[in-house]
VOPAGU-2260 file (C-alpha; in pm, 1 decimal, decimal comma):
REM VOPAGU-2260
SITE   aa  ch    i         X         Y         Z
SITE  MET   A    0   -4723,6     353,9    4464,4
SITE  LYS   A    1   -4973,1     145,5    4482,6
SITE  LYS   A    2   -4874,3     109,0    4841,8
SITE  PHE   A    3   -4999,3     464,4    4912,9
SITE  PHE   A    4   -5376,7     409,5    4793,0
SITE  GLY   A    5   -5385,6      85,6    4999,2
SITE  HIS   A    6   -5387,9     271,0    5337,0
SITE  VAL   A    7   -5612,1     557,3    5178,0
SITE  ALA   A    8   -5880,5     287,4    5128,3
SITE  VAL   A    9   -5846,6     116,4    5480,8
SITE  ILE   A   10   -5815,0     476,1    5652,4
SITE  GLY   A   11   -6132,1     598,9    5403,3
SITE  ALA   A   12   -6312,2     290,6    5552,0
SITE  PHE   A   13   -6204,8     370,5    5893,6
SITE  ILE   A   14   -6347,6     744,9    5861,2
SITE  SER   A   15   -6641,8     619,0    5675,6
SITE  PHE   A   16   -6714,1     426,0    6046,9
SITE  SER   A   17   -6606,3     681,0    6270,6
SITE  PHE   A   18   -6789,3    1006,0    6075,6
SITE  PRO   A   19   -7126,1     842,9    5925,0
SITE  VAL   A   20   -7293,9    1222,3    5851,9
SITE  TYR   A   21   -7028,4    1207,7    5553,0
SITE  ALA   A   22   -7029,1     871,9    5463,3
SITE  HIS   A   23   -7091,8     847,0    5084,8
SITE  GLU   A   24   -7388,4    1142,5    5018,4
SITE  ALA   A   25   -7578,6    1124,2    4764,6
SITE  HIS   A   26   -7409,1    1327,2    4419,9
SITE  VAL   A   27   -7451,6    1676,5    4488,4
SITE  HIS   A   28   -7374,6    1926,7    4236,1
SITE  GLY   A   29   -7114,4    2165,7    4352,2
SITE  VAL   A   30   -6991,3    1934,6    4674,2
SITE  ALA   A   31   -6728,9    1724,3    4667,5
SITE  GLN   A   32   -6582,1    1442,3    4941,5
SITE  MET   A   33   -6250,2    1410,7    5025,4
SITE  ASN   A   34   -6058,4    1178,2    5245,0
SITE  LEU   A   35   -5683,0    1301,0    5369,3
SITE  ALA   A   36   -5454,8    1078,9    5568,7
SITE  VAL   A   37   -5103,1    1160,7    5688,3
SITE  GLU   A   38   -4912,5     905,4    5797,7
SITE  GLY   A   39   -4501,2     963,7    5859,6
SITE  PRO   A   40   -4390,4    1086,4    5529,4
SITE  GLU   A   41   -4681,3     993,5    5293,6
SITE  VAL   A   42   -4981,1    1211,8    5266,6
SITE  GLU   A   43   -5249,4    1051,9    5069,0
SITE  ILE   A   44   -5599,7    1246,9    4929,1
SITE  GLU   A   45   -5883,0    1087,3    4798,2
SITE  LEU   A   46   -6131,4    1311,0    4585,9
SITE  ASP   A   47   -6485,6    1179,3    4476,5
SITE  SER   A   48   -6713,4    1444,4    4318,1
SITE  PRO   A   49   -6988,6    1511,4    4074,2
SITE  LEU   A   50   -6802,5    1524,4    3728,8
SITE  GLY   A   51   -7027,6    1852,9    3665,1
SITE  ASN   A   52   -6799,8    2011,0    3890,9
SITE  PHE   A   53   -6505,0    2007,1    3690,5
SITE  ILE   A   54   -6666,4    2020,1    3313,6
SITE  SER   A   55   -6978,8    2106,4    3196,8
SITE  PHE   A   56   -7142,1    1785,3    3113,8
SITE  GLU   A   57   -7139,3    1443,1    3304,7
SITE  ASN   A   58   -7177,3    1214,7    3026,4
SITE  GLN   A   59   -6953,7    1052,2    2804,0
SITE  PRO   A   60   -6794,5    1319,7    2556,1
SITE  GLU   A   61   -6942,0    1330,2    2225,9
SITE  THR   A   62   -6802,0    1632,5    2017,7
SITE  ASP   A   63   -6421,2    1722,0    2003,8
SITE  ALA   A   64   -6453,0    2044,1    2220,6
SITE  GLN   A   65   -6605,8    1836,9    2507,4
SITE  LYS   A   66   -6330,3    1595,3    2488,2
SITE  GLN   A   67   -6078,4    1863,2    2477,0
SITE  GLU   A   68   -6250,9    1975,8    2788,8
SITE  VAL   A   69   -6204,2    1659,2    2947,5
SITE  ARG   A   70   -5835,2    1649,2    2864,3
SITE  ASP   A   71   -5822,9    2023,5    3019,9
SITE  MET   A   72   -5948,8    1913,9    3317,8
SITE  ALA   A   73   -5756,5    1615,9    3316,5
SITE  LEU   A   74   -5418,7    1841,4    3269,9
SITE  ILE   A   75   -5526,3    2048,8    3586,7
SITE  MET   A   76   -5584,7    1772,0    3797,5
SITE  ARG   A   77   -5255,6    1626,8    3719,6
SITE  GLU   A   78   -5070,2    1904,8    3818,5
SITE  ALA   A   79   -5187,4    1867,4    4205,2
SITE  ASP   A   80   -4905,3    2018,8    4380,3
SITE  LYS   A   81   -5104,9    2304,1    4246,3
SITE  LEU   A   82   -5459,2    2243,5    4353,4
SITE  PHE   A   83   -5290,8    2116,0    4705,3
SITE  THR   A   84   -5048,2    2300,9    4871,0
SITE  LEU   A   85   -4862,5    2149,2    5169,3
SITE  PRO   A   86   -4603,1    2329,4    5392,5
SITE  PRO   A   87   -4243,2    2447,8    5163,4
SITE  ALA   A   88   -4089,3    2340,3    5508,3
SITE  ALA   A   89   -4232,7    1968,4    5475,6
SITE  GLY   A   90   -4043,7    1965,2    5118,5
SITE  CYS   A   91   -4336,3    1718,4    4969,4
SITE  GLN   A   92   -4343,5    1609,6    4636,6
SITE  LEU   A   93   -4630,3    1477,1    4393,3
SITE  GLN   A   94   -4558,0    1116,3    4368,5
SITE  GLU   A   95   -4916,0     994,6    4191,8
SITE  VAL   A   96   -5229,3    1111,2    4055,9
SITE  SER   A   97   -5525,7     874,7    3944,6
SITE  LEU   A   98   -5828,5     969,0    3786,2
SITE  GLU   A   99   -6146,4     747,1    3690,4
SITE  SER   A  100   -6446,8     824,8    3590,6
SITE  ASP   A  101   -6743,4     601,8    3474,7
SITE  ALA   A  102   -6840,2     827,0    3230,4
SITE  LEU   A  103   -6498,2     929,3    3085,9
SITE  SER   A  104   -6265,3     697,6    2912,5
SITE  ALA   A  105   -5916,9     600,1    3042,7
SITE  ASP   A  106   -5722,7     733,3    2768,2
SITE  LEU   A  107   -5873,5    1079,2    2781,5
SITE  LEU   A  108   -5780,5    1115,9    3134,5
SITE  SER   A  109   -5458,5     949,5    3090,4
SITE  PRO   A  110   -5104,3    1135,7    3105,1
SITE  ALA   A  111   -5105,4    1026,4    2702,6
SITE  GLY   A  112   -5437,8    1165,5    2668,6
SITE  VAL   A  113   -5421,9    1448,8    2809,7
SITE  ARG   A  114   -5075,3    1550,7    2600,3
SITE  GLN   A  115   -5295,3    1437,4    2245,6
SITE  VAL   A  116   -5373,2    1655,0    2028,9
SITE  ALA   A  117   -5551,9    1490,0    1779,1
SITE  ALA   A  118   -5918,0    1428,5    1872,5
SITE  GLN   A  119   -5978,0    1070,0    1842,0
SITE  ASN   A  120   -6337,6     854,7    1851,2
SITE  GLU   A  121   -6314,9     716,9    2191,3
SITE  THR   A  122   -6519,1     412,7    2276,7
SITE  GLY   A  123   -6497,2     497,1    2614,6
SITE  ASP   A  124   -6657,1     316,1    2973,9
SITE  GLU   A  125   -6967,3     273,4    3017,8
SITE  GLN   A  126   -7159,8     555,3    3050,7
SITE  ALA   A  127   -7342,4     599,4    3397,8
SITE  GLY   A  128   -7686,3     543,0    3373,0
SITE  ASP   A  129   -7844,2     785,8    3568,4
SITE  GLY   A  130   -7679,7    1075,9    3373,0
SITE  HIS   A  131   -7489,5    1149,0    3688,5
SITE  ALA   A  132   -7111,4    1092,1    3691,5
SITE  ASP   A  133   -6853,4    1114,7    3917,4
SITE  LEU   A  134   -6468,9    1187,8    3912,1
SITE  GLU   A  135   -6232,0     998,7    4128,6
SITE  ALA   A  136   -5890,3    1144,8    4219,3
SITE  LYS   A  137   -5623,6     973,6    4410,1
SITE  ILE   A  138   -5312,0    1191,9    4500,9
SITE  ALA   A  139   -5008,6    1079,7    4654,0
SITE  PHE   A  140   -4738,1    1311,2    4813,9
SITE  THR   A  141   -4404,8    1208,3    4960,8
SITE  CYS   A  142   -4253,5    1465,9    5216,1
SITE  ARG   A  143   -3900,3    1480,5    5337,1
SITE  ASN   A  144   -3953,3    1648,5    5642,2
SITE  PRO   A  145   -4289,1    1550,7    5730,7
SITE  GLU   A  146   -4278,3    1664,2    6116,8
SITE  LYS   A  147   -4324,7    1987,8    5921,3
SITE  LEU   A  148   -4677,0    1848,5    5811,1
SITE  ASN   A  149   -4943,1    2054,3    6007,9
SITE  SER   A  150   -5168,9    2202,6    5735,1
SITE  LEU   A  151   -5322,0    2160,5    5378,4
SITE  THR   A  152   -5420,1    2422,9    5133,8
SITE  VAL   A  153   -5658,3    2350,4    4877,2
SITE  ASN   A  154   -5672,1    2569,8    4551,0
SITE  MET   A  155   -5956,2    2365,0    4374,4
SITE  PHE   A  156   -6189,9    2640,9    4395,6
SITE  ARG   A  157   -5980,6    2857,3    4164,1
SITE  ALA   A  158   -5944,0    2611,2    3924,0
SITE  PHE   A  159   -6286,4    2497,7    3907,4
SITE  PRO   A  160   -6538,8    2731,3    3986,8
SITE  ASN   A  161   -6859,8    2518,2    3978,2
SITE  LEU   A  162   -6689,9    2352,2    4293,5
SITE  HIS   A  163   -6811,7    2536,7    4602,3
SITE  GLU   A  164   -6780,5    2286,6    4923,0
SITE  ILE   A  165   -6555,7    1994,3    4985,1
SITE  GLU   A  166   -6633,2    1784,6    5281,3
SITE  VAL   A  167   -6289,2    1634,8    5426,6
SITE  GLN   A  168   -6275,2    1348,1    5663,7
SITE  MET   A  169   -5921,9    1326,9    5782,8
SITE  VAL   A  170   -5625,5    1086,8    5969,0
SITE  THR   A  171   -5355,5    1301,0    6084,9
SITE  PRO   A  172   -5076,5    1219,3    6348,5
SITE  THR   A  173   -5276,0    1458,5    6569,9
SITE  GLY   A  174   -5602,2    1248,2    6542,1
SITE  GLN   A  175   -5939,6    1206,6    6325,1
SITE  LYS   A  176   -6112,0    1496,7    6227,5
SITE  ALA   A  177   -6393,3    1642,7    5957,6
SITE  ALA   A  178   -6377,4    1964,1    5800,1
SITE  GLU   A  179   -6522,9    2168,6    5524,1
SITE  LEU   A  180   -6347,0    2387,0    5253,6
SITE  THR   A  181   -6531,9    2645,5    5047,8
SITE  PRO   A  182   -6355,6    2926,5    4868,9
SITE  GLU   A  183   -6347,6    3173,9    5174,1
SITE  SER   A  184   -6194,8    2910,6    5408,8
SITE  SER   A  185   -5964,6    2676,1    5208,7
SITE  THR   A  186   -5686,3    2549,4    5464,4
SITE  ILE   A  187   -5701,7    2204,3    5664,1
SITE  ARG   A  188   -5448,4    2261,7    5975,0
SITE  TRP   A  189   -5342,6    1953,2    6236,0
């Protein structure tokens, strides 16, 4: 699965140069950046967002309740096939989900950490120095019928009410495109 995310990195860099208005904007609460790449049977998504769009704080968790909030968020994110809906006729299967944040321990974001019931004394990664931490998600799907791929619906707005807008850059078989998703308009077509 590592090859998936290599394509996204190359395509993401290409898109950043093609759409400079969306290239790594400032940390804005309520807004996330998304790169979408569709190449043959592979669909790759990179999401970069302020952590506060997903949980109620943007620092290393200090209490058991905060640690559980992170685990709950990670569990939702790991069920990415519910957050990102591709056409059923395309026969897409979720392959991989990777979550990272400078303010959160990899243990809390990992599949094993998500399933933990008992709280642990987390040391975590380095805390974001400016108090504005982000969450980076990488998601990969493989589709049996890629010729049926023509849209993506993002269902994240219901799961994470602090998220109000997703700025999308995409490369699909029909070309490059930029879009803006909101709770009222959450489907991309190509």
